[in-house]
Every structure is written in structure tokens, then in C-alpha cells.
C-alpha positions as CSV (number, residue, x, y, z in Angstrom):
1,X,91.5,-32.9,-130.8
2,X,92.0,-31.4,-134.0
3,X,88.4,-29.1,-133.0
4,X,87.3,-26.6,-130.7
5,X,84.4,-26.9,-130.3
6,X,83.8,-23.4,-128.2
7,X,84.9,-21.5,-131.2
8,X,82.5,-23.3,-133.7
9,X,79.3,-22.0,-131.5
10,X,81.9,-19.0,-130.9
11,X,81.3,-19.1,-127.1
12,X,83.9,-18.9,-124.6
13,X,84.8,-21.9,-121.8
14,X,83.2,-20.9,-119.6
15,X,80.5,-19.5,-120.8
16,X,76.9,-20.6,-120.0
17,X,74.9,-23.0,-120.8
18,X,72.1,-21.1,-121.6
19,X,74.3,-18.4,-123.9
20,X,75.5,-22.4,-125.3
21,X,72.3,-22.7,-126.4
22,X,71.9,-19.5,-127.8
23,X,74.8,-19.6,-130.1
24,X,73.5,-22.9,-131.2
25,X,70.6,-22.4,-132.1
26,X,71.2,-18.9,-134.2
27,X,74.0,-21.0,-136.0
28,X,71.9,-23.9,-137.0
29,X,68.5,-21.2,-138.1
30,X,71.8,-19.8,-139.9
31,X,73.4,-23.2,-141.8
32,X,70.4,-25.4,-141.6
33,X,70.1,-27.2,-145.2
34,X,66.5,-26.3,-145.9
35,X,67.9,-22.1,-145.5
36,X,71.4,-22.3,-146.7
37,X,72.4,-22.9,-149.5
38,X,76.1,-22.3,-149.9
39,X,79.3,-24.9,-150.2
40,X,80.3,-26.2,-146.9
41,X,77.2,-25.6,-145.5
42,X,76.2,-29.5,-144.7
43,X,79.4,-29.6,-143.2
44,X,79.5,-26.8,-141.2
45,X,76.0,-26.5,-139.6
46,X,77.1,-31.2,-138.5
47,X,79.5,-29.4,-136.9
48,X,77.4,-27.0,-135.0
49,X,75.5,-29.3,-134.2
50,X,78.4,-31.5,-133.5
51,X,79.6,-29.3,-130.9
52,X,77.1,-28.1,-129.6
53,X,75.9,-32.2,-128.5
54,X,79.2,-32.0,-126.7
55,X,78.8,-28.7,-124.2
56,X,75.3,-29.0,-123.6
57,X,75.7,-32.8,-121.7
58,X,78.0,-31.4,-118.6
59,X,79.3,-35.1,-118.1
60,X,80.6,-34.9,-122.5
61,X,81.4,-31.6,-121.4
62,X,83.3,-32.2,-118.8
63,X,85.2,-34.8,-121.3
64,X,86.2,-32.7,-123.2
65,X,87.5,-29.7,-120.6
66,X,90.2,-32.7,-119.7
67,X,90.7,-33.2,-123.7
68,X,88.4,-36.7,-124.5
69,X,86.6,-35.8,-127.7
70,X,82.7,-37.7,-126.7
71,X,82.3,-38.1,-130.5
72,X,85.3,-39.5,-132.2
73,X,85.8,-42.6,-134.0
74,X,86.0,-45.0,-130.0
75,X,85.0,-42.3,-127.6
76,X,81.6,-42.7,-127.4
77,X,79.9,-42.3,-131.1
78,X,80.0,-39.5,-133.3
79,X,78.0,-37.7,-135.0
80,X,75.2,-39.9,-136.2
81,X,75.6,-43.0,-134.5
82,X,74.7,-44.2,-131.1
83,X,74.4,-41.7,-128.2
84,X,73.8,-38.4,-130.5
85,X,71.3,-38.5,-134.3
86,X,69.0,-36.4,-135.9
87,X,66.3,-36.7,-132.5
88,X,68.8,-34.5,-130.5
89,X,69.2,-31.9,-133.0
90,X,65.2,-31.4,-134.0
91,X,65.1,-31.6,-130.0
92,X,67.2,-28.8,-129.2
93,X,66.7,-26.4,-132.7
94,X,63.1,-26.7,-132.4
95,X,62.4,-26.3,-127.9
96,X,61.1,-29.7,-128.9
97,X,61.0,-33.3,-129.5
98,X,60.5,-37.1,-129.6
99,X,62.6,-37.2,-126.1
100,X,61.5,-33.9,-124.8
101,X,61.0,-34.4,-121.3
102,X,61.8,-37.8,-120.7
103,X,65.9,-36.3,-119.9
104,X,66.5,-35.1,-115.7
105,X,65.0,-36.2,-112.6
106,X,60.9,-37.1,-112.9
107,X,58.8,-35.2,-110.5
108,X,57.2,-37.8,-107.5
109,X,54.1,-35.1,-107.6
110,X,51.8,-36.2,-110.7
111,X,48.6,-35.4,-111.1
112,X,46.1,-37.6,-109.9
113,X,43.2,-39.2,-112.5
114,X,39.9,-38.6,-112.1
115,X,36.8,-39.7,-111.2
116,X,33.1,-40.9,-112.5
117,X,30.9,-40.8,-110.0
118,X,26.7,-41.1,-111.5
119,X,24.2,-39.3,-109.5
120,X,20.1,-41.0,-109.9
121,X,17.6,-37.4,-110.0
122,X,14.1,-37.9,-110.3
123,X,12.0,-36.3,-113.4
124,X,11.3,-32.7,-111.6
125,X,15.6,-32.4,-111.0
126,X,15.6,-31.9,-114.7
127,X,13.3,-29.9,-114.9
128,X,13.7,-27.8,-112.3
129,X,16.8,-28.4,-111.1
130,X,18.7,-30.1,-107.6
131,X,21.0,-29.8,-105.4
132,X,23.2,-32.9,-104.5
133,X,25.9,-34.0,-101.4
134,X,27.7,-36.2,-103.7
135,X,30.1,-39.2,-101.5
136,X,33.5,-39.7,-103.6
137,X,35.9,-42.6,-102.0
138,X,39.3,-40.5,-103.5
139,X,42.8,-39.5,-102.1
140,X,43.7,-37.0,-100.4
141,X,46.0,-35.3,-99.5
142,X,47.7,-36.3,-96.4
143,X,47.3,-34.7,-93.1
144,X,50.0,-35.4,-91.5
145,X,53.2,-34.7,-94.6
146,X,51.0,-32.6,-96.4
147,X,52.2,-34.1,-99.5
148,X,55.9,-33.8,-99.1
149,X,56.1,-38.2,-98.5
150,X,58.2,-37.5,-95.3
151,X,58.3,-38.1,-92.4
152,X,57.0,-34.4,-90.9
153,X,60.3,-32.8,-90.1
154,X,62.1,-34.7,-92.7
155,X,63.3,-34.4,-96.5
156,X,64.2,-35.8,-99.2
157,X,68.4,-37.2,-99.9
158,X,69.3,-36.7,-103.2
159,X,70.1,-40.5,-104.8
160,X,74.1,-40.7,-104.3
161,X,73.9,-43.3,-107.5
162,X,72.3,-40.6,-109.8
163,X,73.9,-38.0,-108.3
164,X,70.2,-36.3,-109.1
165,X,70.3,-36.4,-112.1
166,X,67.8,-39.3,-112.1
167,X,69.5,-41.1,-115.4
168,X,72.0,-43.3,-114.6
169,X,74.6,-43.9,-117.8
170,X,76.2,-46.2,-119.2
171,X,79.7,-47.0,-121.5
172,X,79.3,-50.7,-123.7
173,X,81.6,-51.5,-126.3
174,X,79.9,-52.5,-129.3
175,X,81.3,-53.1,-133.2
176,X,79.9,-49.2,-133.9
177,X,82.8,-47.7,-130.8
178,X,82.6,-47.4,-127.1
179,X,78.7,-46.8,-126.8
180,X,76.9,-44.2,-124.4
181,X,73.3,-45.0,-123.5
182,X,71.2,-43.7,-120.3
183,X,68.6,-45.3,-117.8
184,X,66.7,-44.3,-114.9
185,X,68.2,-45.2,-111.6
186,X,66.8,-48.2,-110.2
187,X,68.2,-46.3,-106.9
188,X,65.0,-43.6,-106.6
189,X,63.2,-44.8,-109.5
190,X,64.3,-41.5,-112.0
191,X,62.8,-38.8,-109.1
192,X,67.0,-37.4,-108.1
193,X,65.2,-37.9,-104.7
194,X,64.6,-40.7,-102.3
195,X,62.9,-40.8,-99.2
196,X,65.6,-42.0,-96.3
197,X,62.3,-41.2,-93.8
198,X,58.6,-41.6,-95.1
199,X,55.7,-41.0,-93.7
200,X,53.9,-43.4,-91.9
201,X,51.1,-42.4,-92.3
202,X,51.1,-42.7,-96.3
203,X,53.9,-44.8,-97.0
204,X,56.1,-42.4,-99.1
205,X,53.1,-41.3,-100.9
206,X,52.0,-38.1,-100.3
207,X,48.4,-39.1,-100.1
208,X,45.7,-41.3,-98.5
209,X,42.2,-42.3,-99.3
210,X,38.9,-40.9,-98.1
211,X,35.7,-40.0,-98.5
212,X,34.4,-36.8,-98.8
213,X,30.9,-35.5,-99.8
214,X,30.8,-33.0,-102.4
215,X,27.8,-30.0,-103.5
216,X,26.8,-30.2,-106.7
217,X,24.1,-27.9,-108.7
218,X,22.9,-29.6,-110.9
219,X,21.4,-27.0,-113.3
220,X,17.7,-27.6,-115.2
221,X,17.4,-29.6,-118.4
222,X,20.6,-32.4,-117.8
223,X,18.9,-35.6,-119.4
224,X,20.4,-39.6,-118.9
225,X,24.0,-39.3,-119.8
226,X,25.2,-35.8,-119.3
227,X,28.5,-35.2,-117.7
228,X,28.9,-32.6,-115.3
229,X,32.7,-32.0,-114.6
230,X,33.7,-30.7,-111.7
231,X,37.8,-29.3,-112.3
232,X,40.1,-30.3,-108.8
233,X,38.1,-32.9,-107.3
234,X,39.7,-35.7,-108.2
235,X,41.6,-37.7,-106.7
236,X,45.1,-36.1,-105.2
237,X,47.7,-37.5,-107.5
238,X,51.5,-39.1,-106.1
239,X,53.4,-37.3,-104.1
240,X,50.8,-34.2,-103.4
241,X,50.7,-33.2,-107.0
242,X,47.3,-31.8,-108.8
243,X,43.9,-33.4,-108.3
244,X,42.2,-34.8,-111.5
245,X,38.4,-33.8,-112.1
246,X,35.5,-35.6,-111.1
247,X,33.1,-35.8,-113.5
248,X,28.6,-36.8,-112.9
249,X,27.1,-38.7,-115.5
250,X,23.8,-38.5,-115.0
251,X,20.8,-40.8,-114.9
252,X,17.3,-39.8,-114.3
253,X,14.6,-42.0,-113.4
254,X,11.5,-42.7,-115.2
255,X,8.2,-41.5,-114.0
256,X,4.9,-43.0,-113.6
257,X,2.6,-39.7,-115.5
258,X,4.8,-38.3,-117.7
259,X,7.5,-39.4,-120.8
260,X,10.4,-37.6,-121.8
261,X,11.1,-36.3,-125.4
262,X,13.8,-34.7,-124.9
263,X,12.5,-31.0,-123.5
264,X,8.5,-31.8,-123.4
265,X,7.1,-34.2,-121.4
266,X,4.1,-36.4,-122.4
267,X,1.4,-37.9,-120.4
268,X,-2.1,-39.5,-121.4
269,X,-5.0,-37.6,-119.8
270,X,-8.3,-40.8,-119.9
271,X,-11.6,-38.6,-121.3
272,X,-14.6,-40.1,-120.6
273,X,-17.1,-40.6,-124.2
274,X,-19.7,-38.5,-122.4
275,X,-17.5,-35.8,-121.7
276,X,-15.0,-35.4,-125.2
277,X,-18.4,-34.9,-127.1
278,X,-19.7,-32.0,-124.5
279,X,-16.4,-30.9,-123.4
280,X,-15.4,-30.1,-119.8
281,X,-12.3,-29.4,-117.7
282,X,-10.2,-32.4,-116.3
283,X,-7.8,-31.6,-113.0
284,X,-4.1,-33.0,-114.2
285,X,-1.7,-33.3,-111.9
286,X,1.7,-31.8,-113.5
287,X,5.0,-30.6,-112.5
288,X,4.3,-27.5,-111.5
289,X,1.3,-28.5,-109.5
290,X,-2.5,-29.0,-110.6
291,X,-3.1,-27.5,-113.8
292,X,-7.1,-27.8,-115.3
293,X,-7.4,-29.0,-119.0
294,X,-9.7,-27.4,-121.0
295,X,-11.5,-30.9,-123.2
296,X,-13.2,-29.4,-126.2
297,X,-16.7,-30.4,-127.4
298,X,-16.3,-33.2,-130.0
299,X,-12.6,-34.1,-129.1
300,X,-11.9,-36.8,-130.9
301,X,-9.4,-40.2,-129.6
302,X,-6.0,-39.2,-129.9
303,X,-6.1,-35.7,-129.9
304,X,-3.2,-33.5,-128.3
305,X,-3.8,-31.0,-125.9
306,X,-0.7,-28.1,-125.7
307,X,0.1,-26.8,-122.9
308,X,3.1,-24.4,-123.2
309,X,5.8,-24.4,-120.6
310,X,5.0,-27.0,-118.3
311,X,8.1,-29.1,-120.0
312,X,11.8,-29.6,-118.6
313,X,13.9,-26.6,-118.6
314,X,16.1,-26.2,-121.5
315,X,19.6,-26.8,-120.2
316,X,22.2,-24.3,-122.2
317,X,19.1,-21.4,-123.1
318,X,16.9,-21.3,-121.0
319,X,12.8,-21.6,-120.8
320,X,10.9,-24.5,-121.1
321,X,10.2,-27.4,-123.0
322,X,5.5,-28.0,-123.6
323,X,3.2,-30.7,-122.5
324,X,1.7,-33.1,-124.3
325,X,-1.7,-33.8,-123.6
326,X,-2.7,-36.6,-125.3
327,X,-6.7,-37.5,-124.7
328,X,-7.6,-41.4,-124.8
329,X,-11.7,-41.6,-125.1
330,X,-13.1,-43.7,-122.7
331,X,-16.1,-46.0,-124.8
332,X,-18.4,-48.0,-122.1
333,X,-18.0,-51.6,-122.5
334,X,-21.1,-53.0,-120.5
335,X,-24.3,-50.5,-120.2
336,X,-26.9,-51.1,-118.2
337,X,-30.6,-51.0,-120.0
338,X,-31.1,-46.9,-119.3
339,X,-28.4,-46.4,-121.1
340,X,-28.5,-48.4,-123.8
341,X,-31.7,-46.7,-124.5
342,X,-30.6,-43.6,-124.3
343,X,-27.8,-44.6,-127.3
344,X,-30.2,-45.8,-129.5
345,X,-32.2,-42.5,-128.8
346,X,-29.3,-40.6,-129.7
347,X,-28.1,-43.3,-132.9
348,X,-32.1,-42.4,-133.8
349,X,-31.7,-38.4,-133.2
350,X,-28.5,-38.1,-135.3
351,X,-29.0,-41.0,-137.3
352,X,-26.9,-43.7,-137.0
353,X,-28.5,-46.2,-136.3
354,X,-26.9,-47.9,-139.4
355,X,-24.4,-46.3,-140.1
356,X,-23.2,-45.8,-143.6
357,X,-20.3,-47.8,-144.7
358,X,-17.1,-45.7,-146.4
359,X,-15.3,-48.5,-148.0
360,X,-13.5,-47.0,-151.3
361,X,-15.0,-48.2,-154.5
362,X,-14.2,-50.7,-156.0
363,X,-11.1,-50.7,-158.1
364,X,-10.0,-47.3,-156.8
365,X,-7.7,-48.9,-154.1
366,X,-4.6,-49.0,-153.4
367,X,-3.8,-53.2,-154.8
368,X,-6.4,-52.7,-157.7
369,X,-3.6,-49.1,-159.3
370,X,-0.6,-51.1,-158.9
371,X,-2.6,-54.5,-160.9
372,X,-4.1,-52.2,-163.5
373,X,-0.5,-50.9,-164.0
374,X,1.3,-54.2,-164.1
375,X,-1.5,-54.9,-166.9
376,X,-0.2,-52.1,-168.4
377,X,-3.6,-50.3,-168.7
């Protein structure tokens, strides 16, 4: 071998992986083509990268120490060829890369999935808030093995095929020379360990299905479509991994009296014609109990009586919306003779036996104006 990779990085043959990595990062920053402009800097950068590729890989370093250069032609791929490329440079130089996290054994414990649960509530619950006990069918930690996946008293064993690395490397001959490829170990599925004696209750998964009851405080002001996040209340992950989250999706049932519009409530209050004319006080059953609604004399159909603070609670800002009472003046449709006579006398007193027509004057309507404009008048 014509190049001493230890001298290229400036470390001894007994250097630890951390020392090799620190030396490479220091030299790579100095010699990177975007930084160093001197003659030969690019070639030196390639030599440093090639040396780190060999010495940072335990198998390649072992081959190199035995006198075989893995990057030499016919020796497993060269710089920029199969088995090594710029992807490895960026991963090691910047500390991350497209292949980051793909080397080495895969953790057996993984995060569990999230769960979505729909909860039906009444308008009163949305107004004042409520407490609910929500049942969730999900995966929980196996009570027998506590997530170890093994029968009590046993433990995982290092995979004999990959030696605990989780990946196996193969060398194949191609027109470029010998090509080294890596793939997850089929014997251990990339975990690096095998379970010789799985837990009999969870079959080696580290979790079991169960129904749980979760107490939930629903805040005032929620509406249909609102989602409440319960962190860590979802299913436990494989291998006893961390639990996911539970999302409660609120669905509000329709109310027989009130219609909700944002934080405000609306309702219709039937009022007799005479009461609207003379004024009265009517009782309305609200979400806060019975309330007296003041109908002033001369109240017109469709008029709104506003009752402040009797609406729905506001979710983030506090306080409550308002209650809008829409007056529905009811005109009698059937009158007896006495009632008919009384109304006629009232009409006579008010001069309304024959109400005067208030139609718009001819030629002053919208269509007349439009016609005149088209005619150029």
C-alpha cells in the first residue's frame, strides 16, 4: 500500500473511532473545496475522505491493517465508486445525511401509533366544560415481560449471522471491480439481536391489546371538529417503545331550542300580538336556568333581545358569548265575533280601517330608473 491512511489523518494506529472522526472533521473543514483554494487542496481532500472511509469502518480498517486497501482497484470500490461516494462525505462532515440512521442495528423499541377517538357532547358541556371517562381500545405494555419481549428470566441473544450489527455486507464482482453492498440482516430483521424464548403472553411483541379508561376534562368553548391532544395516552410501541398520543375529536349534538353561531346562541321566542304591542315579561329556560325576557311595548316581528353573557364559553380567551332572542310576533288566524269587533274598534280608533297604500310612485322604481338610463334620458 503506497498511502498510509493513519498519516493522512495525523493519528496513530491505536487511535479510537472518536479520535479518527475528530481528525477527519478538522482536516475536511480546512481542505474542503469551498474553503481551500490552494493548489492540490482538492486532491488532499479526496485523500483525507478516502482515509476516513477506511478507518471509520471497523471491517475496512481491519482489512487495511492486514495489508489490504479496500479502496484500491479490485479491492472493494474506489473513491466515488461503488461502496463509497459523496453521500458518505456529507454524512460524516455535517453529522447527518441521507443515510444517517440507516447503519447499525435498528432499535427494537419503537414509538406507538396515535389514536383518534370521537366524543359526543351536549351544548351545555360545550358551554361550561365537562368531565368524561373515555374508553380506548389500544396496545399497552405487556404485564408479563414489561416490554422486553422475552420470557421472564431470559434475555435477547446477539445475532450469530450479523454479529449484532443488524446488517450484512456482501462482496460481488462487477465491471467496476469488487462491489460491497449492505442490507438488513434477514435473521434478526436488522435488530442485531434475536429472541430465543419469546414472551408467551405478547408473543415477543412487548405489548398486548387492552381497553383503557382515560379521564378527560373537556374545556368550555369546544365545538364540532375541535381536537384535544392527550400526550402519551396512545398505544405503546413495539418492543415496549414510547406510547403515541390520543386525539379526542369533539362532536356537538344539536339542541332543541338554541342554535350556536360561534360563541353566541340564538333562539326564537313566540310572542302574542297583543303582548308585543302592550309589552310584557316572558320566562325563557336558558342553559343557566329560567330567565325573564323583557318584551317592550311596540316590539316588532324579528326584533332581537340581547342577553349578554348567556352564550357559550370562549375556548382560549375566557368569558362567554351572548344570547340572541329573536321575537316571533304571532298574529291570530281565528277570531270569534267579540274579538273581531274589538279589533275593528281598535282599527277605527287608530284610523286603520283602510290602511293607506305606501307603494312607490310611478316612475321612481329601480326598473324605471334602469329603463331611463338605457334610453339615455
